[in-house]
MDAnalysis code that builds the backbone (N, CA, C; Angstrom):
import MDAnalysis as mda
import numpy as np

u = mda.Universe.empty(228, n_residues=76, atom_resindex=np.repeat(np.arange(76), 3), trajectory=True)
u.add_TopologyAttr("name", ["N", "CA", "C"] * 76)
u.add_TopologyAttr("resid", np.arange(1, 77))
u.add_TopologyAttr("resname", ["MET", "SER", "MET", "ASP", "ILE", "THR", "ILE", "PRO", "LYS", "LEU", "GLY", "VAL", "THR", "MET", "GLU", "GLU", "GLY", "THR", "ILE", "SER", "GLU", "TRP", "LEU", "VAL", "ALA", "ASP", "GLY", "GLU", "ALA", "VAL", "GLU", "GLN", "GLY", "GLN", "PRO", "ILE", "TYR", "LEU", "LEU", "GLU", "ALA", "ASP", "LYS", "VAL", "GLU", "ALA", "GLU", "ILE", "GLU", "CYS", "PRO", "ALA", "GLY", "GLY", "GLN", "ILE", "ALA", "ILE", "VAL", "GLY", "GLU", "VAL", "GLY", "GLU", "THR", "TYR", "ASP", "VAL", "GLY", "ASP", "VAL", "VAL", "ALA", "ARG", "LEU", "SER"])
u.atoms.positions = np.array([
    [102.421, 95.200, 102.352],
    [102.963, 94.218, 103.071],
    [102.269, 92.910, 102.409],
    [102.606, 91.879, 101.917],
    [101.929, 90.857, 101.712],
    [101.919, 89.594, 102.581],
    [100.962, 88.812, 102.448],
    [100.894, 87.764, 103.194],
    [100.556, 86.572, 102.535],
    [101.346, 85.170, 102.880],
    [101.330, 84.135, 102.037],
    [100.107, 83.186, 102.638],
    [99.001, 82.634, 102.164],
    [98.130, 81.653, 102.242],
    [98.710, 80.388, 101.762],
    [98.779, 79.421, 102.921],
    [99.115, 78.329, 102.686],
    [98.122, 76.898, 102.901],
    [98.627, 75.848, 102.640],
    [97.514, 74.640, 102.766],
    [97.575, 74.695, 104.210],
    [96.354, 74.665, 104.855],
    [96.486, 74.379, 106.235],
    [96.331, 72.857, 106.844],
    [96.551, 72.285, 108.038],
    [96.666, 71.111, 108.602],
    [95.520, 70.862, 108.993],
    [94.264, 70.149, 108.782],
    [92.745, 69.934, 108.896],
    [92.779, 68.917, 109.955],
    [93.550, 67.874, 109.930],
    [93.922, 66.704, 110.950],
    [95.003, 66.556, 111.343],
    [95.141, 65.515, 112.549],
    [96.400, 65.005, 113.242],
    [97.316, 64.465, 112.114],
    [96.823, 63.698, 111.279],
    [97.478, 63.025, 110.128],
    [97.639, 63.452, 108.922],
    [97.127, 64.522, 108.524],
    [96.992, 65.543, 107.623],
    [98.489, 65.641, 107.151],
    [98.839, 65.469, 105.732],
    [100.219, 65.817, 105.345],
    [100.090, 66.371, 103.813],
    [99.210, 66.365, 103.320],
    [98.613, 67.003, 101.939],
    [97.181, 67.466, 101.482],
    [97.026, 68.157, 100.693],
    [95.584, 68.567, 100.322],
    [95.586, 68.771, 98.985],
    [94.271, 68.430, 98.321],
    [93.845, 69.009, 96.795],
    [93.071, 70.049, 96.764],
    [93.259, 71.091, 96.194],
    [92.574, 72.404, 95.923],
    [91.382, 71.576, 94.917],
    [90.385, 72.004, 95.478],
    [88.953, 71.238, 94.354],
    [88.470, 72.593, 93.709],
    [88.630, 73.850, 94.354],
    [88.022, 75.025, 93.681],
    [88.035, 76.010, 94.300],
    [88.472, 76.904, 93.453],
    [88.824, 78.666, 94.033],
    [87.612, 79.479, 94.096],
    [87.154, 79.719, 95.151],
    [85.641, 80.436, 95.392],
    [85.771, 82.007, 94.985],
    [86.874, 82.259, 94.753],
    [87.579, 83.968, 94.426],
    [88.113, 83.967, 93.040],
    [87.926, 85.027, 92.391],
    [88.793, 85.147, 91.227],
    [90.181, 85.800, 91.831],
    [91.229, 85.314, 90.505],
    [92.591, 86.039, 91.041],
    [92.348, 87.349, 90.800],
    [93.264, 88.188, 91.811],
    [93.103, 89.713, 91.646],
    [92.064, 90.400, 92.414],
    [91.174, 89.633, 92.603],
    [89.688, 89.807, 93.477],
    [90.085, 90.683, 94.684],
    [89.256, 91.375, 95.349],
    [89.709, 91.873, 96.577],
    [88.640, 90.813, 97.473],
    [89.179, 90.547, 98.498],
    [88.926, 89.527, 99.454],
    [88.721, 90.116, 100.933],
    [88.028, 89.697, 101.892],
    [87.512, 90.279, 103.153],
    [88.155, 88.888, 104.362],
    [88.463, 89.259, 105.475],
    [88.971, 88.264, 106.396],
    [87.511, 87.671, 106.632],
    [88.096, 86.316, 106.931],
    [86.700, 85.189, 107.221],
    [86.009, 84.589, 105.802],
    [86.349, 85.376, 104.504],
    [85.594, 84.990, 103.428],
    [86.141, 83.672, 102.988],
    [85.182, 82.368, 102.755],
    [85.734, 81.369, 102.169],
    [86.474, 82.193, 100.728],
    [87.654, 81.088, 100.489],
    [88.287, 81.730, 99.197],
    [88.840, 80.322, 98.833],
    [88.553, 79.082, 99.048],
    [88.829, 77.970, 98.179],
    [88.673, 76.729, 99.085],
    [88.113, 75.349, 98.414],
    [87.907, 74.368, 98.559],
    [89.032, 73.271, 98.907],
    [89.633, 72.667, 99.980],
    [90.337, 71.929, 100.005],
    [89.703, 70.576, 100.453],
    [90.443, 69.528, 99.514],
    [89.940, 68.062, 99.640],
    [91.110, 67.614, 100.478],
    [90.924, 66.757, 101.872],
    [91.909, 66.261, 102.281],
    [91.672, 64.848, 102.948],
    [91.892, 63.905, 103.075],
    [91.533, 62.610, 103.673],
    [89.938, 62.368, 103.826],
    [89.283, 62.391, 102.353],
    [88.408, 62.291, 102.303],
    [87.264, 63.449, 102.879],
    [87.659, 64.540, 103.145],
    [86.868, 65.412, 103.627],
    [87.472, 66.700, 102.876],
    [86.012, 67.517, 102.544],
    [86.588, 68.451, 102.047],
    [85.786, 69.867, 103.077],
    [86.797, 71.066, 103.069],
    [86.458, 72.200, 103.869],
    [86.773, 73.283, 103.048],
    [85.914, 74.248, 103.422],
    [86.091, 75.745, 103.096],
    [87.248, 76.215, 103.791],
    [88.288, 77.207, 103.451],
    [89.195, 77.798, 103.509],
    [89.031, 78.900, 103.852],
    [89.070, 79.718, 104.910],
    [88.812, 81.377, 104.878],
    [89.976, 82.000, 105.103],
    [89.663, 83.073, 104.191],
    [90.935, 84.014, 104.149],
    [91.291, 84.532, 105.562],
    [92.785, 84.487, 105.831],
    [93.096, 85.212, 107.172],
    [92.983, 86.587, 107.398],
    [93.108, 87.444, 106.071],
    [93.261, 88.973, 106.336],
    [92.093, 89.326, 105.172],
    [92.162, 90.812, 105.161],
    [91.649, 91.384, 104.006],
    [92.815, 91.850, 102.965],
    [92.364, 91.931, 101.929],
    [93.152, 92.543, 100.579],
    [93.083, 91.918, 99.483],
    [93.947, 92.198, 98.315],
    [93.624, 91.738, 97.158],
    [94.472, 90.357, 96.970],
    [93.718, 89.403, 96.754],
    [94.383, 88.311, 96.437],
    [95.038, 87.935, 94.935],
    [96.269, 87.091, 95.096],
    [96.786, 86.565, 94.033],
    [97.156, 84.991, 94.122],
    [96.258, 84.266, 93.298],
    [96.219, 83.021, 93.195],
    [97.652, 82.038, 92.557],
    [98.254, 81.373, 93.152],
    [99.414, 80.770, 92.585],
    [99.045, 79.176, 92.464],
    [98.356, 78.595, 93.225],
    [97.943, 77.101, 93.444],
    [96.891, 76.986, 92.435],
    [96.492, 75.494, 91.846],
    [95.921, 75.234, 90.626],
    [94.921, 74.060, 91.102],
    [93.695, 74.395, 90.692],
    [92.944, 73.458, 90.767],
    [93.088, 71.909, 90.323],
    [92.831, 70.731, 91.066],
    [93.166, 69.707, 90.765],
    [94.932, 68.885, 91.262],
    [95.257, 70.088, 91.856],
    [96.921, 70.022, 92.084],
    [96.496, 69.633, 93.866],
    [97.708, 68.781, 94.212],
    [98.147, 68.031, 95.421],
    [99.001, 68.856, 96.320],
    [98.851, 69.639, 97.020],
    [99.759, 70.335, 97.736],
    [100.135, 69.885, 99.205],
    [101.434, 70.012, 99.647],
    [101.966, 69.516, 101.216],
    [101.349, 70.704, 102.116],
    [101.136, 70.152, 103.358],
    [100.800, 71.199, 104.260],
    [101.775, 72.440, 104.266],
    [101.387, 73.437, 104.451],
    [102.550, 74.607, 104.322],
    [102.738, 75.397, 103.035],
    [102.404, 74.764, 101.857],
    [102.796, 75.055, 100.876],
    [101.928, 76.208, 100.425],
    [102.369, 77.378, 99.710],
    [101.835, 78.732, 99.549],
    [100.817, 78.443, 98.428],
    [99.776, 78.847, 98.476],
    [98.667, 78.569, 97.242],
    [98.473, 79.887, 96.412],
    [98.361, 80.737, 97.319],
    [98.148, 82.207, 97.179],
    [98.583, 83.506, 98.040],
    [98.742, 84.642, 97.615],
    [99.242, 85.729, 98.544],
    [98.266, 86.873, 98.468],
    [98.097, 87.423, 99.426],
    [97.549, 88.649, 99.830],
    [98.399, 89.737, 99.674],
    [97.557, 91.139, 98.835],
    [98.574, 92.563, 99.294],
    [97.742, 93.357, 99.612],
])
């Protein structure tokens, strides 16, 4: 079973965010709660944690801006 990792809504007015850095490699095994990427939004940068454990497949690119809810990685 796979799980989508999406851009979270960090604030009331947040509509989009930019991936500034992936903290894990594509295909790496990750654990629940592990920081997996840095998200820039509304002049704030936040570490986004993995919602579950598994193997990550990265689809989002560093420097790209995504809307809240867009899929940027998948867990298997």
